C-alpha positions in Angstrom: 1.7 -33.5 -9.0 4.6 -30.8 -9.7 4.8 -31.9 -13.4 1.4 -31.0 -14.9 -0.8 -27.9 -14.5 -3.8 -28.0 -11.8 -6.9 -27.3 -14.0 -9.0 -24.6 -12.2 -12.5 -25.8 -12.7 -15.4 -22.9 -13.4 -16.8 -23.4 -10.0 -13.6 -23.2 -8.2 -12.7 -19.8 -9.5 -16.1 -18.4 -8.6 -15.7 -19.9 -5.1 -11.9 -18.3 -4.7 -13.3 -14.9 -6.3 -16.3 -14.5 -4.2 -14.4 -15.5 -1.0 -12.0 -12.4 -2.1 -14.9 -10.4 -2.5 -16.6 -10.9 0.4 -13.6 -10.9 2.6 -11.7 -8.0 1.5 -13.3 -6.4 -1.6 -10.9 -7.6 -3.9 -12.7 -8.1 -7.6 -11.3 -10.9 -9.4 -13.7 -11.4 -11.7 -12.3 -11.9 -15.8 -9.1 -12.7 -14.0 -8.7 -16.0 -14.0 -5.3 -16.1 -15.8 -3.9 -14.2 -12.6 -5.6 -16.7 -10.3 -4.1 -19.5 -12.2 -0.9 -17.8 -13.0 0.0 -17.1 -9.4 -1.9 -20.3 -7.6 -0.7 -23.5 -9.7 2.8 -23.5 -8.9 2.1 -23.1 -4.8 -0.4 -25.5 -4.8 2.1 -27.9 -7.0 4.6 -27.6 -4.9 2.2 -28.2 -1.5 0.8 -31.4 -3.0 -2.6 -29.9 -3.5 -4.7 -32.1 -5.2 -6.8 -29.8 -6.7 -8.3 -25.8 -6.0 -11.3 -27.0 -4.2 -8.9 -29.0 -1.9 -6.8 -26.1 -1.3 -10.1 -24.1 -0.4 -11.1 -26.8 1.8 -8.2 -26.6 3.6 -8.4 -23.0 3.9 -11.8 -22.6 5.3 -11.1 -25.7 8.0 -7.8 -23.8 9.1 -8.0 -22.2 11.9 -4.6 -20.1 12.2 -5.5 -18.3 9.6 -2.2 -19.1 7.7 -3.6 -20.5 4.6 -6.0 -17.4 4.1 -2.7 -15.1 4.5 -1.0 -17.1 1.8 -4.3 -16.8 -0.4 -4.4 -12.9 0.0 -0.7 -12.7 -0.1 -0.4 -14.8 -3.9 -3.6 -12.8 -5.4 -2.2 -9.1 -4.2 -0.2 -7.3 -7.0 2.8 -5.1 -4.9 4.8 -3.8 -7.9 6.0 -0.4 -6.4 9.5 1.5 -6.7 11.2 4.4 -5.3 9.3 7.7 -6.9 6.7 6.5 -8.7 4.6 8.6 -9.6 7.1 11.5 -8.4 4.6 14.4 -9.8 2.9 13.3 -6.7 5.6 14.0 -4.2 6.9 17.1 -6.0 3.1 18.5 -5.2 3.5 17.5 -1.9 7.0 18.8 -1.2 5.6 22.2 -3.1 2.2 22.8 -1.9 1.0 20.3 0.3 3.3 20.4 3.4 4.0 24.3 3.5 0.0 24.1 3.8 0.6 21.6 6.8 3.4 23.5 8.3 1.4 26.7 8.3 -2.0 25.0 9.5 0.0 23.0 12.2 2.2 25.9 13.4 1.3 25.4 16.9 0.7 21.5 17.4 3.2 20.6 14.8 1.6 17.9 14.1 2.0 15.6 10.1 -0.5 13.2 9.5 0.1 10.5 6.5 -1.6 7.6 5.8 -0.6 5.1 3.4 -3.1 2.9 2.3 -1.6 0.3 0.4 1.9 0.6 1.9 3.9 -2.7 -0.3 7.3 -3.4 0.8 7.6 0.6 1.8 9.2 2.1 -0.8 6.3 4.8 -1.2 6.6 5.4 3.3 10.2 5.7 3.1 10.4 8.2 0.4 7.9 10.1 2.0 9.5 10.5 5.0 13.2 11.1 3.1 10.7 14.1 1.6 9.7 15.4 5.1 13.3 15.3 6.5 14.1 17.7 3.7 11.3 19.9 3.8 11.8 20.6 7.5 15.1 20.4 7.6 16.6 22.0 10.9 13.6 21.8 12.6 12.2 18.1 11.5 12.8 16.9 15.7 10.6 19.1 16.8 7.4 18.3 14.3 6.1 14.7 14.9 6.5 13.1 11.2 5.7 9.6 11.7 3.8 8.4 8.7 1.0 5.5 9.6 1.2 3.0 6.5 -0.4 0.2 5.5 -1.0 -2.9 3.6 -3.3 -6.5 3.7 -0.5 -8.4 3.0 1.9 -9.6 5.4 4.5 -10.8 3.1 5.3 -7.3 1.7 5.6 -5.7 5.6 7.9 -8.1 6.6 9.8 -6.9 3.5 9.0 -3.6 4.2 10.1 -3.7 8.5 13.2 -5.4 6.6 14.2 -1.9 4.7 16.7 -3.8 2.5 16.6 -2.7 -0.9 19.0 -3.4 -4.8 21.4 -0.9 -5.6 19.4 -1.1 -8.5 16.2 0.2 -6.6 17.7 2.8 -4.5 20.3 4.4 -7.6 16.9 6.7 -8.2 17.3 8.3 -5.8 19.2 11.6 -5.1 23.1 11.3 -3.7 22.4 12.9 -0.7 19.3 10.7 0.4 21.0 7.5 -0.4 23.8 8.9 1.8 21.9 10.2 4.5 19.0 7.2 4.4 20.8 4.1 3.9 23.6 2.2 4.7 25.2 -0.2 2.1 25.4 -3.6 3.1 28.5 -5.7 3.1 29.0 -6.8 -1.0 27.6 -3.9 -1.3 24.4 -5.2 -3.8 22.0 -4.1 -1.0 21.6 -1.4 0.6 19.4 -1.0 4.2 17.7 2.2 5.2 18.7 3.7 8.7 17.0 3.1 12.0 16.4 6.6 11.9 14.6 6.6 8.9 12.8 3.4 9.8 11.2 4.9 13.0 9.3 7.4 10.8 7.2 4.5 9.7 5.0 2.4 11.3 3.4 -0.1 9.4 0.6 -2.7 10.5 -1.7 -4.7 8.6 -5.0 -3.3 7.6 -8.1 -4.6 5.6 -9.0 -1.5 3.6 -12.5 -3.0 3.8 -12.9 -2.8 8.1 -14.2 0.2 9.9 -11.3 3.0 10.0 -9.6 3.1 13.3 -8.0 6.4 13.4 -8.8 9.0 16.6 -7.8 11.6 14.4 -7.9 13.1 11.3 -5.2 13.0 8.4 -3.7 15.5 6.2 -2.7 13.5 3.5 -3.5 9.6 2.2 -1.6 8.0 -0.2 -3.9 4.9 -1.6 -2.1 4.7 -5.1 -2.7 1.8 -7.5 -4.8 -0.7 -5.0 -8.4 0.5 -6.5 -8.1 -1.3 -9.3 -9.4 -4.6 -7.3 -12.7 -2.7 -6.4 -15.7 -2.4 -8.2 -17.4 0.5 -8.0 -19.8 -0.2 -5.3 -17.0 -1.1 -3.2 -14.9 1.7 -4.0 -17.5 4.5 -3.7 -17.7 2.8 -0.4 -13.9 2.9 0.3 -13.5 6.5 -0.9 -16.5 7.6 1.3 -14.9 5.9 4.8 -11.8 7.7 2.9 -13.5 11.8 2.8 -14.3 11.1 6.1 -11.4 10.8 7.8 -9.3 13.4 5.9 -9.2 16.9 7.7 -11.4 19.4 6.1 -8.9 20.8 3.5 -7.4 17.3 3.3 -5.6 15.7 0.2 -6.1 12.5 -1.2 -3.3 11.0 -4.3 -4.7 8.2 -6.5 -3.0 6.0 -8.8 -2.1 7.7 -12.3 -4.4 5.7 -14.2 -7.3 5.6 -11.2 -10.2 8.3 -11.5 -13.0 9.0 -8.6 -16.5 9.2 -9.5 -16.9 12.6 -8.7 -20.5 12.7 -8.3 -21.2 10.4 -5.5 -17.9 12.0 -3.1 -17.5 15.9 -2.8 -13.3 15.8 -3.4 -12.6 18.8 -5.5 -10.1 17.6 -8.3 -7.0 19.6 -8.0 -4.8 17.8 -10.9 -5.0 14.5 -12.5 -4.9 11.5 -9.3 -4.7 15.1 -6.5 -8.0 15.9 -4.7 -9.2 17.8 -1.3 -11.4 17.8 0.8 
C-alpha cells in the first residue's frame, strides 16, 4: 500500500467536495490535484484502501477525529510575520488613532483575526498594539480574538514557537521584547505576556457569529479564496453586521469584494470600512 498512489474516482472527489462545501463553505471544485496531493500520503500511511473507505469511516466516526484530519489536510495555512505589511502600517497610522479617540472612555479595543493560522498575524497585531499604546498599554483592554477552523494550526499558534528565520523579519526591538531564544538558538518562543494578549478559539466561519459586542477591526485575509460567490456574500454580510459603524475590514491583497452586495466603503485596495 505504501508504494503506490491511490487513485481517486470522480464520484469520490465529488463526495469530498460536497462534504466540505456543505459543512465548511470550502469550495474545492476544480482542485482535484490539491485534494489528492494532500490526502494521498495520509491514506497510504493509514493503510486506507481508497478514498471511499476513508470517507465511510469518517462519517461513522462519532469522535470527529477523522473529520478534523480531513479539514486540517485540505485547508492551506501558509502565513508569515508581517505578511502584506502595508495593512499593519495603515492599522497603526490610521485605524488605531480612530479607535483611541472613539473609545477614550471605555479604553476597549476589539479586534478579530478570523483566519489566524499558526499565529503570526495575531501576534503581530498584539505587538503593534503594545507599541502604539506605549505607556498607556496596561490601561487598555487590547485582547485580540484569533480563530481558525484547523486545530492543528491553533495548537501551533498557542505554542508560539517560531524559527529564527521566521522572526528575523521583525524589528530587533520586538524580537528582544516579545520573544525568548530557546536552547540551541534556532527557535524563539513568544513571551507569556504577549501570549496573554491573544485568545485562540476554533471557529467555523459558516456558523452563526457568537459575538456579543461589535468589532472595531476584522482581519479576514486570504481565506475567501476557498469560497464561491454566494458563500462569500453571506460571510461578508455577517462580517458587516459584526463591525462597529466606522469599523475596518482587511482582506487579502489578491481578494476583492462585490460592493454591490454589501455597503462597504473601499478605503484603499483590500481595506474596507463600514
